C-alpha positions as CSV (number, residue, x, y, z in Angstrom):
1,M,-24.8,-2.2,4.7
2,Q,-26.9,-5.2,3.8
3,E,-24.7,-8.3,3.5
4,E,-24.5,-10.2,0.2
5,Q,-23.1,-13.7,-0.4
6,D,-19.9,-13.9,-2.5
7,R,-20.4,-16.1,-5.5
8,P,-17.9,-18.2,-7.6
9,A,-16.2,-16.4,-10.4
10,S,-16.5,-19.3,-12.8
11,S,-18.1,-17.0,-15.5
12,S,-15.5,-14.3,-15.4
13,R,-14.7,-12.7,-18.7
14,R,-11.1,-13.3,-17.9
15,D,-11.3,-16.8,-16.6
16,F,-9.2,-17.4,-13.5
17,L,-8.3,-20.8,-14.6
18,K,-6.9,-20.0,-18.1
19,I,-3.3,-20.8,-17.3
20,A,-0.9,-23.6,-18.1
21,G,-1.8,-26.3,-15.6
22,T,-4.8,-26.2,-13.3
23,L,-4.9,-24.3,-10.1
24,P,-6.1,-26.2,-7.0
25,L,-9.4,-24.3,-6.8
26,A,-11.3,-27.1,-8.3
27,A,-9.8,-29.5,-5.8
28,A,-11.0,-27.3,-2.9
29,P,-14.5,-26.1,-3.9
30,G,-15.3,-25.3,-0.3
31,L,-12.6,-22.7,-0.3
32,A,-13.0,-21.3,-3.8
33,Q,-15.4,-18.6,-2.8
34,P,-15.8,-18.3,1.0
35,Q,-19.4,-17.8,2.0
36,A,-20.2,-14.5,3.6
37,A,-22.2,-14.7,6.8
38,A,-23.9,-11.8,8.6
39,P,-20.9,-9.9,10.0
40,P,-20.6,-9.2,13.7
41,A,-21.2,-5.6,14.9
42,R,-17.5,-5.4,15.8
43,V,-14.7,-7.8,15.1
44,P,-12.4,-8.3,18.1
45,G,-8.9,-6.7,17.7
46,I,-9.6,-3.0,17.4
47,E,-8.2,-0.5,19.8
48,A,-9.4,3.1,20.2
49,A,-6.4,4.7,18.5
50,D,-6.3,2.3,15.6
51,R,-6.6,4.0,12.2
52,V,-6.3,2.9,8.5
53,F,-4.4,5.3,6.2
54,I,-4.9,5.1,2.4
55,T,-2.9,7.1,-0.2
56,N,-5.0,8.4,-3.1
57,E,-2.8,9.0,-6.2
58,D,-5.2,11.1,-8.3
59,S,-6.4,13.4,-5.6
60,N,-3.0,13.6,-3.7
61,T,-4.7,12.9,-0.4
62,V,-4.5,10.4,2.5
63,V,-7.8,9.1,3.8
64,V,-8.1,8.2,7.5
65,I,-10.6,5.4,8.4
66,D,-11.7,4.6,12.0
67,P,-11.9,0.7,12.0
68,A,-14.3,0.8,15.0
69,T,-16.9,2.5,12.7
70,N,-15.6,1.7,9.3
71,K,-16.2,5.3,8.3
72,V,-13.9,8.0,6.9
73,E,-12.8,10.1,9.9
74,S,-10.8,12.7,8.0
75,T,-8.7,13.3,4.9
76,I,-5.1,14.6,5.0
77,N,-4.6,17.1,2.2
78,L,-1.3,17.0,0.4
79,T,-2.3,19.5,-2.3
80,S,-1.4,23.2,-2.3
81,F,-4.8,24.3,-3.7
82,D,-6.6,27.2,-2.0
83,E,-3.5,28.6,-0.3
84,D,-4.0,31.8,-2.2
85,P,-7.4,33.5,-2.8
86,R,-6.6,34.4,-6.5
87,P,-8.1,32.1,-9.2
88,P,-5.0,30.6,-10.6
89,F,-4.2,29.0,-7.2
90,R,-7.6,27.6,-6.4
91,Y,-8.9,24.1,-7.0
92,V,-12.3,25.2,-8.3
93,T,-12.6,28.5,-10.3
94,A,-15.9,29.9,-11.4
95,G,-17.6,26.7,-10.5
96,V,-15.3,24.6,-12.7
97,A,-13.1,21.8,-11.2
98,P,-10.1,21.1,-13.4
99,S,-8.8,17.8,-14.7
100,H,-6.1,15.9,-12.8
101,A,-3.4,17.1,-15.3
102,A,-4.6,20.6,-15.0
103,M,-4.7,20.4,-11.2
104,I,-1.0,19.6,-10.8
105,H,0.1,22.1,-13.5
106,K,-1.6,25.1,-12.1
107,P,0.8,28.1,-11.6
108,L,2.9,27.8,-8.4
109,Y,1.3,24.5,-7.4
110,H,3.9,23.0,-5.0
111,G,1.8,20.2,-3.4
112,C,2.1,16.5,-3.8
113,I,1.9,14.9,-7.3
114,D,0.9,11.2,-7.4
115,A,0.7,10.2,-3.7
116,H,1.6,6.6,-3.8
117,G,3.8,4.7,-1.3
118,A,3.0,4.5,2.4
119,V,4.5,2.8,5.4
120,P,4.3,3.2,9.2
121,S,7.3,3.5,11.4
122,P,8.1,0.6,13.7
123,D,6.2,2.3,16.6
124,G,3.3,3.5,14.5
125,R,3.9,7.1,15.3
126,L,5.0,8.2,11.8
127,L,3.7,7.5,8.4
128,A,6.0,8.0,5.3
129,T,4.3,8.8,2.0
130,S,5.9,9.3,-1.4
131,G,4.9,11.7,-4.1
132,R,6.0,9.9,-7.3
133,G,5.5,12.9,-9.6
134,S,6.8,15.5,-7.2
135,S,9.9,13.4,-6.3
136,N,9.5,13.8,-2.6
137,I,8.7,12.2,0.7
138,Y,6.3,13.4,3.4
139,L,6.2,12.4,7.0
140,I,2.8,12.4,8.7
141,D,2.1,12.4,12.5
142,A,-0.1,9.3,12.8
143,A,-1.6,10.4,16.1
144,Q,-2.4,13.9,15.0
145,K,-3.2,13.0,11.4
146,R,-1.3,16.0,10.0
147,V,1.7,16.5,7.8
148,I,4.9,17.4,9.6
149,G,6.4,20.6,8.4
150,N,3.3,22.5,7.4
151,T,3.5,26.2,8.2
152,P,1.0,28.9,8.8
153,N,-0.3,30.3,5.6
154,P,0.5,34.0,5.2
155,A,-2.5,34.4,2.9
156,A,-4.9,32.6,5.3
157,G,-8.4,34.0,5.4
158,A,-12.0,33.0,5.0
159,T,-11.5,31.5,1.6
160,T,-8.1,30.0,1.9
161,N,-6.4,27.2,3.9
162,A,-4.9,28.0,7.3
163,E,-1.7,26.1,6.5
164,R,0.8,26.0,3.7
165,I,1.7,22.4,2.8
166,S,5.3,21.3,3.4
167,T,7.4,20.6,0.4
168,G,8.6,17.4,2.1
169,I,12.0,16.0,1.4
170,L,13.2,16.0,-2.2
171,V,14.7,12.5,-2.9
172,G,14.9,12.2,-6.7
173,R,12.9,11.2,-9.7
174,E,10.0,8.7,-9.1
175,P,10.3,7.7,-5.5
176,H,8.1,4.6,-5.4
177,E,8.0,3.0,-1.9
178,P,9.5,4.1,1.4
179,T,10.4,1.5,4.1
180,F,11.6,2.2,7.7
181,S,14.5,0.2,9.0
182,R,13.5,-2.1,11.9
183,N,15.0,0.2,14.5
184,G,13.2,3.2,13.0
185,K,16.4,5.2,12.6
186,E,16.4,5.2,8.8
187,L,13.9,5.5,6.0
188,W,14.9,3.8,2.7
189,V,13.2,5.1,-0.4
190,T,13.5,3.4,-3.8
191,V,14.1,6.1,-6.4
192,R,12.7,4.2,-9.3
193,G,13.7,6.7,-12.0
194,E,17.3,6.9,-10.9
195,D,18.3,3.3,-10.1
196,R,19.2,4.1,-6.5
197,I,17.9,4.1,-2.9
198,A,17.8,7.3,-0.9
199,V,18.5,6.5,2.8
200,L,17.1,9.2,5.2
201,D,18.1,9.8,8.8
202,V,14.6,9.9,10.4
203,E,15.5,12.3,13.2
204,A,17.4,14.6,10.9
205,T,14.5,14.5,8.5
206,L,12.1,15.6,11.3
207,R,14.4,18.5,12.2
208,S,14.6,19.5,8.6
209,L,10.9,19.4,8.1
210,R,10.5,21.5,11.2
211,G,12.7,24.3,9.9
212,D,16.3,23.3,10.9
213,A,18.3,24.3,7.8
214,S,21.4,22.6,9.1
215,A,19.8,19.2,9.3
216,Q,20.9,16.7,6.6
217,A,17.9,14.5,5.9
218,I,19.5,12.2,3.4
219,R,22.4,10.1,4.8
220,M,23.4,8.4,1.6
221,S,22.4,7.1,-1.8
222,I,22.9,3.4,-2.6
223,G,23.3,2.3,-6.2
224,T,21.0,-0.7,-7.0
225,L,19.1,-2.4,-9.8
226,P,17.4,-0.4,-12.6
227,G,13.9,0.7,-11.6
228,P,14.0,-0.3,-7.9
229,A,10.4,-0.7,-6.6
230,Q,10.7,-1.4,-2.9
231,V,13.0,-2.4,-0.1
232,W,12.0,-4.7,2.8
233,F,14.2,-5.7,5.7
234,N,14.6,-9.1,7.4
235,R,13.4,-9.3,11.0
236,E,16.9,-8.9,12.5
237,N,17.6,-5.8,10.4
238,T,20.7,-7.4,9.0
239,T,19.6,-7.9,5.4
240,A,17.7,-5.7,2.9
241,F,15.9,-7.1,-0.2
242,V,15.4,-4.8,-3.2
243,A,12.9,-5.7,-6.0
244,S,12.8,-4.1,-9.5
245,Q,10.2,-3.2,-12.0
246,K,12.7,-3.1,-14.9
247,V,14.8,-6.3,-14.6
248,A,14.2,-9.8,-13.3
249,R,16.7,-9.4,-10.4
250,V,16.6,-8.9,-6.7
251,D,19.5,-7.1,-4.9
252,V,20.4,-8.4,-1.4
253,F,22.4,-6.1,0.9
254,D,24.2,-7.0,4.1
255,L,23.6,-4.4,6.9
256,R,26.2,-3.9,9.5
257,M,25.4,-1.3,12.1
258,D,27.6,1.6,13.4
259,A,27.6,2.7,17.0
260,G,24.6,5.0,16.5
261,G,22.4,2.2,15.0
262,F,22.7,3.4,11.4
263,T,23.3,0.9,8.6
264,L,26.5,0.3,6.7
265,P,25.1,-1.5,3.7
266,Q,27.1,-3.7,1.3
267,R,25.7,-5.6,-1.6
268,R,25.9,-9.3,-0.9
269,V,24.4,-10.9,-4.0
270,T,22.1,-10.1,-7.0
271,L,19.5,-12.9,-7.5
272,D,18.3,-14.0,-10.9
273,I,14.5,-14.4,-10.7
274,S,13.9,-14.6,-14.4
275,E,12.3,-18.1,-14.1
276,Q,9.6,-16.6,-11.8
277,D,9.4,-13.1,-13.5
278,R,10.3,-13.2,-17.2
279,P,8.8,-9.7,-17.8
280,G,11.0,-8.3,-15.1
281,F,8.3,-6.4,-13.2
282,T,8.2,-7.0,-9.4
283,P,6.5,-4.1,-7.7
284,F,6.1,-5.4,-4.1
285,L,7.7,-7.6,-1.5
286,K,7.3,-8.4,2.2
287,T,8.8,-10.7,4.7
288,S,6.7,-13.2,6.7
289,P,5.9,-12.6,10.4
290,D,8.3,-15.4,11.4
291,G,11.0,-13.7,9.4
292,V,12.1,-16.8,7.5
293,E,10.5,-16.1,4.1
294,V,10.3,-13.1,1.7
295,W,7.4,-13.1,-0.8
296,F,7.3,-11.2,-4.1
297,S,4.5,-10.1,-6.4
298,H,5.4,-10.5,-10.1
299,K,2.6,-8.4,-11.6
300,L,3.1,-9.1,-15.4
301,A,4.0,-12.7,-14.8
302,D,0.7,-13.3,-12.8
303,T,2.7,-15.0,-10.1
304,V,3.9,-14.7,-6.6
305,S,7.0,-16.3,-5.3
306,C,8.7,-17.0,-2.0
307,R,12.4,-17.3,-1.0
308,S,14.2,-18.0,2.1
309,T,15.6,-14.9,4.0
310,R,18.7,-17.0,4.9
311,P,21.7,-17.4,2.6
312,D,21.6,-18.6,-0.1
313,F,18.1,-17.2,-0.4
314,Q,16.8,-20.2,-2.3
315,L,13.5,-20.3,-4.1
316,L,10.8,-22.0,-1.9
317,D,7.7,-21.6,-4.0
318,A,6.4,-20.0,-7.2
319,V,2.6,-19.8,-7.3
320,P,0.6,-19.0,-10.5
321,L,-2.4,-16.9,-10.0
322,G,-4.3,-17.1,-13.3
323,A,-4.4,-15.3,-16.6
324,N,-4.2,-11.5,-16.3
325,A,-4.5,-11.8,-12.5
326,R,-2.0,-8.9,-12.1
327,P,-1.0,-9.2,-8.4
328,N,-0.3,-6.0,-6.6
329,H,0.4,-6.5,-2.9
330,V,0.7,-9.4,-0.6
331,E,-0.2,-9.7,3.1
332,F,0.1,-12.4,5.8
333,V,-2.6,-13.5,8.2
334,E,-1.7,-16.0,10.9
335,N,-4.0,-16.9,13.8
336,A,-5.4,-19.9,15.6
337,R,-7.4,-21.0,12.5
338,G,-4.9,-20.7,9.7
339,K,-1.8,-19.4,8.2
340,V,-2.2,-17.7,4.8
341,L,-0.8,-15.3,2.3
342,Y,-3.2,-13.0,0.5
343,A,-2.4,-11.5,-2.9
344,S,-4.5,-8.6,-4.3
345,L,-5.4,-9.0,-7.9
346,A,-5.8,-5.9,-10.1
347,R,-7.9,-7.9,-12.6
348,V,-11.7,-7.1,-12.5
349,D,-14.1,-10.0,-12.9
350,D,-17.7,-10.1,-13.8
351,N,-20.4,-11.6,-11.5
352,G,-19.1,-10.4,-8.2
353,P,-21.3,-9.9,-5.2
354,G,-24.7,-8.7,-6.3
355,G,-23.7,-9.2,-9.9
356,V,-21.3,-6.3,-9.8
357,A,-17.8,-6.5,-11.3
358,S,-15.2,-6.8,-8.7
359,S,-11.5,-7.7,-8.1
360,Q,-10.5,-10.7,-6.1
361,I,-7.9,-11.8,-3.5
362,A,-6.1,-15.0,-3.9
363,I,-5.6,-17.2,-0.8
364,I,-2.4,-19.2,-0.5
365,D,-2.2,-21.7,2.4
366,R,1.2,-21.1,4.0
367,A,0.6,-24.0,6.4
368,A,1.5,-26.4,3.6
369,A,5.1,-27.5,3.3
370,A,7.5,-25.2,1.4
371,G,7.5,-26.2,-2.2
372,S,3.9,-27.2,-2.3
373,R,2.1,-24.0,-1.5
374,K,-0.7,-23.1,-3.9
375,V,-3.9,-21.1,-4.3
376,V,-6.7,-22.7,-2.3
377,G,-9.4,-20.1,-2.9
378,T,-10.3,-16.6,-3.7
379,F,-12.8,-14.0,-2.5
380,F,-14.2,-10.9,-4.1
381,T,-13.1,-7.6,-2.7
382,H,-16.3,-5.6,-3.3
383,G,-14.2,-3.1,-5.3
384,R,-12.4,-2.7,-8.6
385,E,-8.6,-3.1,-9.1
386,A,-7.5,-4.2,-5.7
387,H,-4.2,-2.8,-4.6
388,G,-3.0,-2.2,-1.0
389,L,-3.6,-4.8,1.8
390,W,-2.9,-4.6,5.5
391,T,-4.2,-6.5,8.6
392,N,-4.6,-5.4,12.2
393,P,-2.0,-6.6,14.8
394,E,-4.4,-9.4,16.0
395,N,-4.8,-10.7,12.4
396,T,-8.6,-10.6,12.7
397,L,-9.3,-7.8,10.2
398,L,-8.1,-7.1,6.6
399,Y,-8.5,-3.9,4.7
400,V,-8.3,-3.6,0.9
401,A,-7.7,-0.5,-1.2
402,H,-8.9,-0.1,-4.8
403,E,-7.8,2.0,-7.7
404,Q,-11.0,2.2,-9.7
405,D,-14.2,3.9,-8.9
406,E,-17.4,1.9,-8.3
407,L,-19.8,1.5,-11.2
408,P,-23.0,3.5,-11.8
409,G,-26.1,2.0,-10.2
410,T,-24.2,0.6,-7.3
411,P,-24.3,1.9,-3.7
412,G,-20.8,3.4,-4.0
413,A,-21.3,4.7,-7.6
414,G,-18.6,7.1,-8.6
415,Q,-16.6,6.5,-5.4
416,T,-13.3,4.9,-4.7
417,V,-13.9,2.4,-1.9
418,C,-12.0,0.5,0.8
419,S,-13.3,-2.9,1.9
420,A,-13.0,-4.6,5.3
421,F,-13.1,-8.3,6.0
422,D,-13.3,-10.4,9.1
423,V,-10.4,-12.9,8.8
424,R,-10.6,-14.7,12.1
425,D,-10.8,-17.7,9.8
426,P,-8.3,-16.6,7.2
427,L,-9.3,-19.4,4.8
428,R,-12.9,-18.2,4.8
429,P,-12.9,-14.4,5.0
430,V,-16.2,-12.7,5.8
431,F,-17.1,-9.4,4.2
432,V,-17.7,-6.6,6.8
433,A,-18.0,-3.3,5.0
434,Q,-17.5,-1.3,1.8
435,I,-16.4,2.2,2.7
436,P,-16.8,5.0,0.2
437,L,-13.9,7.4,0.6
438,G,-15.8,10.6,-0.1
439,S,-13.9,13.9,-0.5
440,V,-12.0,16.6,1.2
441,A,-13.6,20.0,1.6
442,L,-11.3,22.7,0.3
443,P,-12.4,26.3,0.6
444,S,-13.2,26.5,-3.1
445,G,-14.9,23.1,-3.5
446,E,-14.9,19.4,-2.9
447,L,-11.9,17.4,-4.0
448,R,-12.9,13.7,-4.4
449,N,-10.5,11.1,-2.9
450,K,-9.6,9.0,-6.0
451,K,-7.4,6.1,-7.0
452,S,-6.2,4.4,-3.8
453,I,-2.8,2.7,-3.9
454,N,-1.2,1.9,-0.5
455,L,-3.1,1.1,2.6
456,V,-1.7,0.6,6.1
457,Y,-3.4,-0.3,9.4
458,V,-1.6,1.7,12.2
459,R,-1.7,1.3,16.0
460,V,0.1,4.3,17.4
461,G,2.7,3.4,20.0
462,A,2.6,-0.3,19.3
463,R,5.2,-2.4,17.5
464,G,4.0,-2.9,13.9
465,Q,5.0,-4.9,10.8
466,T,8.1,-2.8,10.2
467,G,9.3,-3.3,13.8
């Protein structure tokens, strides 16, 4: 792909600077829009087994990208279409592809609805994916790129799928995000529609998915805040933080361990974050690589904030991102040339690269002293409505998922795209590739991968961000 230069977003129809007070972008013009140079053929920090996984909410698929080529390697199908040769069970009937709503309401459809959350296990061997609408969790073998628990399809034939999709593990209404405990023994799932957390025993879940009817996948349910969005653990696996999309509060749980390495959670405190998140809508959080900070995205408040992971969990920073920025995820990059936090912005701005509308990523310099961190620059993502972010273990590459399709008249027209950036200088990211996500070939027709949400970079067998 021919390289373009990122250009300042000063003429955005939703001006980045329309907030109370002035962001420091004007004070750091050299960082406001990092200049894209010709990208290297290969950014250091990619191993042969590395893969990027992206959940696609409207198609109920998981795309697998090979970062060595920045191309789609395969698509993991979580739908149950084409498991039966009769028309009511097929994706395309008489040459007509149905709407999304019609897809998931077809008779006897038992596949995923609204594939959303995704997280790798600490060793990168498993990927947990949530079906928001189907109220379940799937586990995917990250090395084999296949859903655990699929079974041979009794109706298999020339025009049907060879396998029948697993029904996963039913956890309750609106499971939003799954997160593995640091030792990999548990999977905590925020059940957003039931104000609780489902805690799964990972080994028992694997046995259950593989047909052991006696295995009890769910260890316990923990009552928590209304609308819990996500759990993240501190590095020592002694504290769990729970954010909410209904109230301006954060639950903090102490985690003692039993002899088998399973948690014995007890609520320690509920933090009032109304000064940082008046609307009470915090969809995402993550702890820093050094383990001393936890960062939150406050989507409707157009802010990210940071707290200490140590009692009394005091507020360290609250960073405004601009009017209608709508932050989704945050990601850390730390290497020899800088220490930053990236926040993906759902807002779409005019005058992106090549004059095409694009979302942006805000850059926050974490090398500054706590209490003084601020936005020092932004860069265009080469896609619309940026959502998931994840970096490789070496912190040299960043991948970005997008919810919206690309515009007509652009190279990726009609496609949901993923973007890759060289972040060896994290303050000045360099665009590497825009990757159209394409489609999965079902026996009855092509199902386009659509509306990307979560994205994770996985190195099988290596300790990752959840470890």
